[in-house]
C-alpha positions as CSV (number, residue, x, y, z in Angstrom):
1,M,-3.4,130.1,86.0
2,K,-2.7,130.7,89.7
3,K,-0.2,128.2,91.2
4,Q,-0.9,126.3,94.4
5,S,1.6,125.8,97.3
6,L,2.9,122.3,98.1
7,I,0.5,121.8,101.1
8,K,-2.5,123.4,99.3
9,G,-2.0,121.3,96.2
10,S,-1.4,118.2,98.3
11,L,-4.5,118.9,100.4
12,I,-6.7,119.4,97.3
13,L,-5.5,116.1,95.6
14,G,-5.5,114.3,99.0
15,I,-9.0,115.2,100.0
16,T,-10.5,114.6,96.6
17,G,-8.5,111.4,96.4
18,I,-9.8,110.2,99.7
19,L,-13.4,111.0,98.6
20,A,-12.7,109.0,95.4
21,R,-11.4,106.1,97.5
22,F,-14.6,106.2,99.6
23,L,-16.6,106.2,96.4
24,G,-14.5,103.3,95.4
25,L,-15.6,101.5,98.6
26,F,-19.2,102.1,97.5
27,F,-18.1,100.1,94.4
28,R,-16.4,97.3,96.5
29,W,-19.0,97.0,99.1
30,P,-22.0,96.1,96.8
31,L,-19.6,94.0,94.7
32,I,-18.6,91.9,97.6
33,M,-22.2,91.6,98.7
34,L,-23.2,90.5,95.2
35,I,-20.4,88.1,94.2
36,G,-18.6,87.4,97.4
37,D,-14.9,86.9,97.9
38,E,-14.7,84.4,95.1
39,G,-16.1,86.8,92.5
40,V,-13.9,89.6,93.8
41,G,-11.0,87.2,93.4
42,Y,-11.7,86.9,89.6
43,Y,-12.0,90.7,89.3
44,Q,-8.7,91.2,91.3
45,M,-6.8,88.8,89.0
46,S,-7.3,91.1,86.0
47,Y,-6.8,94.4,88.0
48,P,-2.9,94.1,88.4
49,L,-2.5,93.9,84.6
50,Y,-4.5,97.1,84.2
51,M,-2.4,98.7,86.9
52,F,0.7,97.4,85.1
53,F,-0.4,99.5,82.1
54,I,-1.1,102.5,84.3
55,A,2.5,102.1,85.7
56,I,4.0,101.9,82.2
57,A,2.1,105.0,81.2
58,S,2.7,106.9,84.4
59,G,6.1,108.3,83.4
60,V,4.6,110.4,80.7
61,P,2.3,112.6,82.8
62,V,5.1,112.9,85.4
63,A,7.5,114.0,82.7
64,M,4.9,116.4,81.4
65,S,4.3,118.0,84.8
66,K,8.1,118.5,85.2
67,M,8.7,119.9,81.7
68,I,5.6,122.1,81.8
69,S,6.5,123.5,85.2
70,E,10.0,124.3,83.9
71,K,8.6,126.0,80.7
72,N,6.1,127.9,82.7
73,A,8.9,129.1,85.0
74,I,10.6,130.8,82.0
75,G,7.4,131.9,80.3
76,D,7.4,129.6,77.3
77,K,3.6,129.2,76.7
78,E,3.9,127.7,73.3
79,G,6.3,125.1,74.6
80,I,3.8,124.0,77.2
81,F,1.3,123.0,74.5
82,E,4.0,121.4,72.4
83,V,4.7,119.1,75.3
84,V,1.0,118.2,75.5
85,K,0.9,117.5,71.8
86,E,3.9,115.2,71.7
87,S,2.8,113.4,74.9
88,T,-0.6,112.7,73.4
89,Y,0.9,110.8,70.4
90,L,2.9,108.7,72.8
91,M,0.0,107.9,75.2
92,L,-2.3,107.0,72.3
93,L,0.2,104.5,71.1
94,L,0.5,103.0,74.6
95,G,-3.3,103.0,75.2
96,I,-4.4,101.5,71.9
97,G,-1.7,98.9,72.0
98,T,-2.5,97.8,75.6
99,T,-6.3,97.6,74.9
100,L,-5.7,95.4,71.8
101,I,-3.3,93.1,73.6
102,L,-5.7,92.6,76.6
103,F,-8.7,92.1,74.4
104,F,-7.4,89.7,71.8
105,F,-4.9,87.8,73.9
106,A,-7.0,87.4,77.1
107,N,-7.1,83.6,76.9
108,P,-3.3,83.1,76.3
109,I,-2.6,85.5,79.1
110,I,-4.8,83.6,81.5
111,S,-3.2,80.3,80.4
112,F,0.3,81.6,80.8
113,L,-0.3,83.1,84.2
114,K,-2.3,79.9,85.3
115,W,-5.2,82.0,86.5
116,N,-8.7,80.6,87.0
117,P,-10.4,80.5,83.6
118,K,-13.4,82.3,85.0
119,S,-11.3,85.5,85.2
120,Y,-11.5,85.8,81.4
121,Y,-14.6,88.1,81.5
122,A,-13.0,90.5,84.0
123,L,-9.9,90.7,81.8
124,I,-12.1,91.5,78.7
125,G,-14.1,94.0,80.8
126,I,-11.0,95.9,81.9
127,S,-9.3,95.8,78.5
128,F,-11.2,98.9,77.3
129,A,-9.9,101.1,80.0
130,P,-6.2,101.7,78.9
131,L,-7.2,103.6,75.8
132,I,-9.5,106.0,77.7
133,I,-7.3,106.3,80.7
134,S,-4.2,107.1,78.6
135,L,-5.9,110.3,77.3
136,M,-7.2,111.3,80.7
137,T,-3.7,111.2,82.2
138,I,-2.4,113.6,79.6
139,Y,-4.7,116.4,80.8
140,R,-3.9,115.5,84.5
141,G,-0.2,116.0,83.7
142,F,-1.0,119.3,82.0
143,F,-2.7,120.8,85.1
144,Q,-0.2,119.3,87.5
145,G,2.6,120.9,85.5
146,L,0.8,124.3,86.0
147,Q,0.7,123.5,89.7
148,N,-3.1,123.6,89.8
149,M,-4.3,120.3,91.3
150,T,-8.0,121.2,91.5
151,P,-9.0,119.8,88.0
152,S,-7.1,116.6,88.6
153,G,-8.9,116.2,92.0
154,V,-12.3,116.8,90.5
155,S,-11.6,114.3,87.7
156,Q,-10.7,111.6,90.3
157,I,-14.2,112.0,91.9
158,L,-15.9,112.0,88.5
159,E,-13.9,108.9,87.5
160,Q,-15.0,107.0,90.6
161,I,-18.7,108.1,90.1
162,G,-18.7,106.7,86.6
163,R,-17.0,103.5,87.8
164,V,-19.4,102.9,90.6
165,I,-22.6,103.6,88.6
166,V,-21.6,101.6,85.5
167,G,-19.5,98.9,87.2
168,V,-22.1,98.1,89.9
169,G,-24.9,98.5,87.4
170,L,-23.4,96.0,85.0
171,A,-22.5,93.6,87.8
172,I,-26.2,93.5,88.9
173,L,-27.4,93.1,85.3
174,L,-25.0,90.2,84.6
175,L,-25.2,88.4,87.9
176,P,-27.9,86.0,86.7
177,K,-25.5,84.7,84.1
178,G,-22.9,83.9,86.8
179,I,-20.5,85.6,89.2
180,E,-17.7,85.6,86.6
181,Y,-19.9,87.6,84.2
182,A,-20.7,90.0,87.0
183,A,-17.0,90.4,87.7
184,G,-16.5,91.3,84.0
185,G,-19.2,93.9,84.1
186,A,-17.6,95.4,87.2
187,A,-14.3,95.6,85.5
188,F,-15.8,97.6,82.6
189,G,-16.6,100.3,85.1
190,A,-12.9,101.5,84.9
191,A,-13.4,102.5,81.2
192,A,-16.7,104.3,82.0
193,G,-15.1,106.2,84.9
194,G,-12.2,107.3,82.7
195,L,-14.5,108.6,80.0
196,L,-16.4,110.8,82.6
197,G,-13.2,112.1,84.3
198,G,-11.3,112.6,81.0
199,G,-14.2,114.5,79.4
200,Y,-14.2,117.0,82.2
201,L,-10.5,117.5,82.0
202,Y,-10.6,117.9,78.2
203,L,-13.2,120.8,78.5
204,K,-11.0,122.5,81.2
205,Y,-7.9,122.1,79.0
206,R,-9.7,123.7,76.0
207,K,-10.7,126.6,78.2
208,I,-7.1,127.2,79.4
209,K,-5.7,126.9,75.9
210,K,-8.1,129.6,74.7
211,Q,-7.3,131.9,77.6
212,M,-3.6,131.6,76.8
213,G,-4.3,132.5,73.2
214,I,-2.9,129.3,71.7
215,K,-4.5,128.4,68.4
216,K,-2.1,126.2,66.5
217,V,0.5,124.0,68.2
218,K,3.7,123.2,66.3
219,T,5.1,119.7,66.1
220,N,8.4,119.4,68.0
221,T,9.9,115.9,67.7
222,Q,12.9,117.0,69.9
223,L,10.5,117.3,72.8
224,L,9.4,113.7,72.3
225,T,13.0,112.7,72.9
226,S,13.1,114.7,76.1
227,I,9.8,113.2,77.3
228,L,11.0,109.7,76.7
229,K,14.3,110.4,78.4
230,I,12.5,111.5,81.6
231,S,9.4,109.2,81.4
232,I,11.1,105.9,80.7
233,P,13.1,105.7,84.0
234,I,10.0,106.9,85.9
235,S,7.8,104.3,84.1
236,I,10.2,101.5,84.8
237,G,10.2,102.5,88.5
238,A,6.4,102.6,88.7
239,T,6.3,99.3,86.8
240,V,8.6,97.6,89.2
241,G,6.3,98.8,92.0
242,T,3.3,97.5,90.2
243,I,5.0,94.2,89.5
244,M,4.8,93.7,93.3
245,S,1.0,93.5,92.9
246,L,1.4,91.4,89.8
247,I,3.6,89.0,91.7
248,D,0.8,88.5,94.2
249,S,-1.7,87.7,91.4
250,I,0.7,85.2,89.8
251,V,2.5,83.6,92.6
252,V,0.3,83.8,95.7
253,P,-2.7,81.7,94.4
254,Q,-0.2,79.0,93.1
255,K,1.8,79.0,96.3
256,L,-1.4,78.8,98.4
257,L,-2.3,75.6,96.6
258,E,1.2,74.3,97.6
259,A,0.3,75.2,101.2
260,G,-2.5,72.6,101.0
261,L,-5.5,74.9,100.3
262,S,-8.2,74.2,97.7
263,E,-8.5,76.4,94.6
264,T,-11.6,78.1,96.0
265,A,-10.0,78.7,99.4
266,A,-6.9,80.2,97.7
267,T,-9.0,82.5,95.6
268,I,-10.9,83.7,98.7
269,L,-7.7,84.4,100.7
270,Y,-6.3,86.2,97.7
271,A,-9.4,88.3,97.5
272,Q,-9.2,89.2,101.2
273,L,-5.6,90.3,100.7
274,T,-6.0,92.3,97.5
275,G,-9.8,93.1,97.4
276,K,-10.2,94.1,101.1
277,A,-7.0,94.7,103.1
278,S,-5.0,96.3,100.3
279,V,-8.0,98.5,99.3
280,I,-8.2,99.9,102.9
281,V,-4.4,100.3,103.1
282,N,-4.5,102.2,99.8
283,I,-6.7,105.0,101.3
284,P,-3.8,106.8,103.1
285,L,-1.6,106.1,100.1
286,T,-4.0,108.5,98.2
287,L,-2.7,111.3,100.4
288,S,0.9,110.4,99.9
289,M,0.4,110.2,96.1
290,A,-1.2,113.6,96.2
291,L,1.9,114.9,98.0
292,C,4.2,113.3,95.4
293,I,2.2,114.6,92.4
294,S,2.4,118.2,93.9
295,L,6.0,117.8,94.9
296,I,7.6,116.9,91.5
297,P,6.7,120.1,89.5
298,I,7.5,122.4,92.5
299,I,10.9,120.8,93.2
300,A,11.6,120.7,89.4
301,E,10.9,124.5,89.1
302,N,13.1,125.5,92.0
303,Y,15.8,123.1,90.9
304,I,16.0,124.5,87.4
305,L,16.0,128.0,88.9
306,R,18.9,126.8,91.1
307,N,17.0,127.8,94.3
308,K,18.7,125.2,96.5
309,K,17.5,126.7,99.8
310,E,13.8,126.3,98.6
311,V,14.5,122.8,97.4
312,D,15.9,121.8,100.8
313,K,12.8,123.3,102.5
314,K,10.4,121.4,100.2
315,I,12.3,118.2,100.9
316,E,12.1,118.7,104.7
317,L,8.5,119.6,104.5
318,S,7.6,116.6,102.3
319,M,9.4,114.1,104.6
320,K,7.6,115.6,107.6
321,L,4.2,115.3,105.8
322,S,5.0,111.7,104.9
323,A,5.4,110.9,108.6
324,V,2.3,112.9,109.6
325,I,0.2,110.9,107.1
326,S,1.6,107.5,107.6
327,L,2.1,107.0,111.3
328,P,-1.5,107.6,112.5
329,C,-2.9,105.5,109.6
330,M,-0.6,102.6,110.4
331,L,-1.5,102.6,114.1
332,G,-5.2,103.1,113.5
333,M,-5.4,100.2,111.1
334,F,-3.3,98.0,113.3
335,F,-5.2,98.5,116.5
336,L,-8.7,99.0,114.9
337,A,-8.4,96.4,112.1
338,G,-11.5,94.5,113.4
339,P,-13.8,97.5,113.8
340,I,-12.7,99.0,110.5
341,M,-13.3,95.8,108.5
342,K,-16.7,95.3,110.2
343,L,-17.6,98.9,109.4
344,I,-16.7,98.8,105.7
345,F,-17.7,95.2,105.0
346,P,-20.5,94.3,107.4
347,G,-21.3,90.6,107.3
348,R,-18.2,90.0,105.0
349,F,-15.4,91.2,107.3
350,E,-13.1,88.1,106.9
351,G,-9.4,89.2,106.6
352,I,-9.1,91.3,109.8
353,E,-5.6,89.9,110.7
354,I,-4.4,90.4,107.1
355,L,-5.3,94.1,107.3
356,R,-3.7,94.3,110.8
357,F,-0.3,93.1,109.6
358,L,-0.4,94.7,106.1
359,S,-0.9,98.1,107.8
360,L,2.8,97.9,108.9
361,S,3.8,98.5,105.3
362,I,2.2,102.0,105.2
363,P,5.1,104.2,106.5
364,F,7.6,102.4,104.3
365,I,5.4,102.7,101.1
366,I,4.8,106.4,101.7
367,V,8.4,107.2,102.4
368,T,9.5,105.2,99.4
369,Q,7.0,107.2,97.2
370,T,8.0,110.5,98.6
371,T,11.8,110.0,98.3
372,T,11.3,108.6,94.8
373,S,9.4,111.8,93.8
374,I,12.1,114.0,95.4
375,M,14.8,112.3,93.3
376,Q,12.7,112.4,90.1
377,G,12.1,116.1,90.6
378,T,15.8,116.8,90.8
379,G,16.7,114.7,87.8
380,H,17.9,111.5,89.6
381,Y,15.8,109.0,87.8
382,I,17.8,105.8,87.8
383,A,18.6,105.3,91.6
384,P,15.0,104.9,92.8
385,V,14.3,102.4,89.9
386,I,17.2,100.2,91.0
387,N,16.1,100.5,94.6
388,L,12.5,99.5,93.8
389,F,13.8,96.6,91.6
390,I,15.9,95.3,94.6
391,G,12.7,95.6,96.8
392,C,10.8,93.7,94.1
393,L,13.4,90.9,94.2
394,V,13.1,90.7,98.0
395,K,9.3,90.3,97.6
396,I,9.6,87.5,95.0
397,V,12.0,85.5,97.2
398,L,10.0,86.0,100.4
399,T,6.7,85.2,98.7
400,W,8.2,82.1,97.0
401,I,9.6,80.8,100.3
402,L,7.0,81.9,102.9
403,V,3.5,81.4,101.3
404,P,3.8,77.6,100.8
405,I,4.4,77.2,104.6
406,P,1.0,76.0,105.8
407,S,1.2,77.9,109.1
408,L,1.9,81.2,107.2
409,N,0.0,80.8,103.9
410,I,-1.4,84.3,103.0
411,Y,0.6,86.0,105.8
412,G,3.8,85.0,103.9
413,A,2.7,87.5,101.2
414,V,2.0,90.2,103.8
415,I,5.5,89.7,105.2
416,A,7.0,89.8,101.7
417,S,5.3,93.1,101.0
418,V,6.4,94.7,104.2
419,G,10.0,93.5,103.7
420,A,10.1,94.7,100.1
421,Y,9.2,98.3,101.1
422,V,11.5,98.3,104.1
423,V,14.4,97.5,101.8
424,A,13.3,100.1,99.2
425,T,12.9,102.8,101.8
426,I,16.4,102.3,103.3
427,L,18.0,102.2,99.9
428,N,16.2,105.4,98.8
429,L,17.2,107.3,101.9
430,I,20.8,106.2,101.4
431,S,20.6,107.3,97.7
432,M,19.3,110.8,98.7
433,K,22.1,111.2,101.2
434,V,24.8,110.2,98.7
435,K,23.5,111.9,95.5
436,M,21.8,115.0,96.9
437,K,23.8,115.5,100.2
438,T,20.4,115.6,102.0
439,K,20.5,115.9,105.7
440,L,17.2,114.7,107.2
441,K,16.1,116.1,110.5
442,F,15.0,112.7,111.9
443,Y,13.7,113.9,115.2
444,S,11.4,116.7,114.0
445,S,10.3,114.8,110.8
446,F,9.6,111.4,112.4
447,I,9.8,111.2,116.2
448,K,7.6,114.3,116.9
449,P,4.8,113.0,114.6
450,A,5.2,109.5,116.3
451,Y,4.5,111.1,119.7
452,A,1.3,112.7,118.4
453,A,0.2,109.4,116.7
454,I,0.7,107.4,119.9
455,L,-1.4,109.9,121.9
456,M,-4.0,109.7,119.2
457,I,-4.3,105.9,119.1
458,V,-4.4,105.5,122.9
459,S,-7.3,108.0,123.0
460,T,-9.0,106.4,120.0
461,M,-8.9,102.9,121.6
462,V,-10.2,104.1,124.9
463,A,-13.0,106.0,123.2
464,Y,-13.9,103.0,121.0
465,N,-14.1,100.5,124.0
466,F,-16.1,103.0,126.1
467,L,-18.6,103.8,123.3
468,F,-19.0,100.1,122.3
469,K,-19.9,99.2,125.9
470,K,-22.5,102.0,125.9
471,T,-24.0,101.5,122.5
472,S,-23.1,97.9,121.4
473,S,-22.8,99.5,117.9
474,N,-19.5,98.9,116.1
475,S,-20.3,101.5,113.3
476,T,-21.2,104.3,115.8
477,S,-18.3,103.5,118.1
478,C,-15.8,103.2,115.3
479,L,-16.8,106.4,113.5
480,L,-17.0,108.5,116.7
481,A,-13.7,107.1,118.0
482,I,-11.9,107.9,114.7
483,L,-13.4,111.4,114.6
484,L,-12.1,112.0,118.1
485,G,-8.7,110.5,117.1
486,I,-8.5,113.0,114.2
487,I,-9.2,115.9,116.5
488,I,-6.7,114.8,119.1
489,Y,-4.1,114.1,116.5
490,G,-4.5,117.6,115.1
491,V,-4.2,119.2,118.5
492,S,-1.2,116.9,119.4
493,I,0.7,118.0,116.2
494,L,0.4,121.6,117.5
495,I,1.3,120.7,121.1
496,F,4.4,118.8,119.9
497,R,5.2,121.6,117.4
498,V,5.5,119.3,114.5
499,F,4.7,122.3,112.4
500,S,5.3,125.8,113.7
501,M,2.5,128.4,113.4
502,N,4.7,130.4,111.0
503,E,5.3,127.4,108.8
504,I,1.6,126.7,108.6
505,K,0.8,130.3,107.7
506,E,3.6,130.5,105.2
507,R,2.9,127.2,103.4
508,L,-0.9,126.9,103.7
509,I,-2.2,130.5,103.4
510,K,0.3,132.0,101.1
511,N,1.3,130.8,97.7
512,R,4.9,130.0,97.1
């Protein structure tokens, strides 16, 4: 199977990921129209637990991609499929166990976390997803290890299509019984999407296995030890990151009550934070995750081959891409928060200021993700875990102190999120410098993209205001202004020579 370069692989995963996110908005939009912020609040309360499972299981496909990339580099085809076999056993154990816990212990979980009892149906609905998703991630790890991101990208789109059709369909069917039942139906869409995306990946996997002439795969329990050794620190790190969302679902609604809000008002504000603002902020994070997924097997391969010069090049390129992705997205969401919310959630656009200030976290989240992947690809698993854990503690303390303040309320949670990732970013950069002797070119990696991003947002704001005066249409003005901003940003990147033409040709057109 032909390998893909870092930029090509990141672009494939990034573009398909963004398409999947937009399909996800087709899920959110009718859901908000059907059940409102209160119903979305019930749905969102169950979602962090599901994401907590995804985080626990995330170390396995990352470990797979690293080990498969290394085995592929030395031509060990049988070893590649032995990694898949041992990983499958581990993921089945995690998936089945999580599904059973969520299904049979839904009420005790809700009681312990002091959630609204109406969130029960959403928790039951989402409980079926871990089993199916656990198998799908195995095949994603396989293709990512072979440095071919196309199957993973296609599976993301298929997963969202299944989620939208089944989730929204069930929400409509169950709405007459109550918004809590509709939220439960929507939550079940995650399992349906996983089944569709996982089925596609399984067929592709069988085809590659046949092409490589592999018929019977040996059991290799030693590999299981290696998988666990790599995956556990990665899973802990991802879990710590997901705990930040879980903290919001546990602490924020309670602390909003202490700020003097009613239970309904607290649920609505929580939905605006997690069901609207966070969903929009997560769109550019799709690009950064695509970069991270592509980065780990490529860095791992060069690292095991002791090609330090190429490792340094990939680190520099990945940091530059992080800035190129994050800076325009932060500025765009900060200055166009109102138009964007009105475009995506017409008639239900409450939460504009939450989006505006939450957007400030984007560069720090993306740099944290990228630096974590760099360290994981070079075998430094523990440092990013500790750094994320410290960031998580910062979030807990700030959330606990700030949210109950009546004048801050939900904005206390936003401040806590930004503060947590600022701390994690700084600590990761220090860790890279100390452990890997990395010298970052700050001006070329961050300042030059900032120039281009500032030029973009000024042009975009001028265009939006001009178009809105002429058309009085927010949707038309917003879409055209954003399109113009993308074009200007692309040209500005070339003008400021963020990437040289030789670098673009080398990285985008040629394979490594």
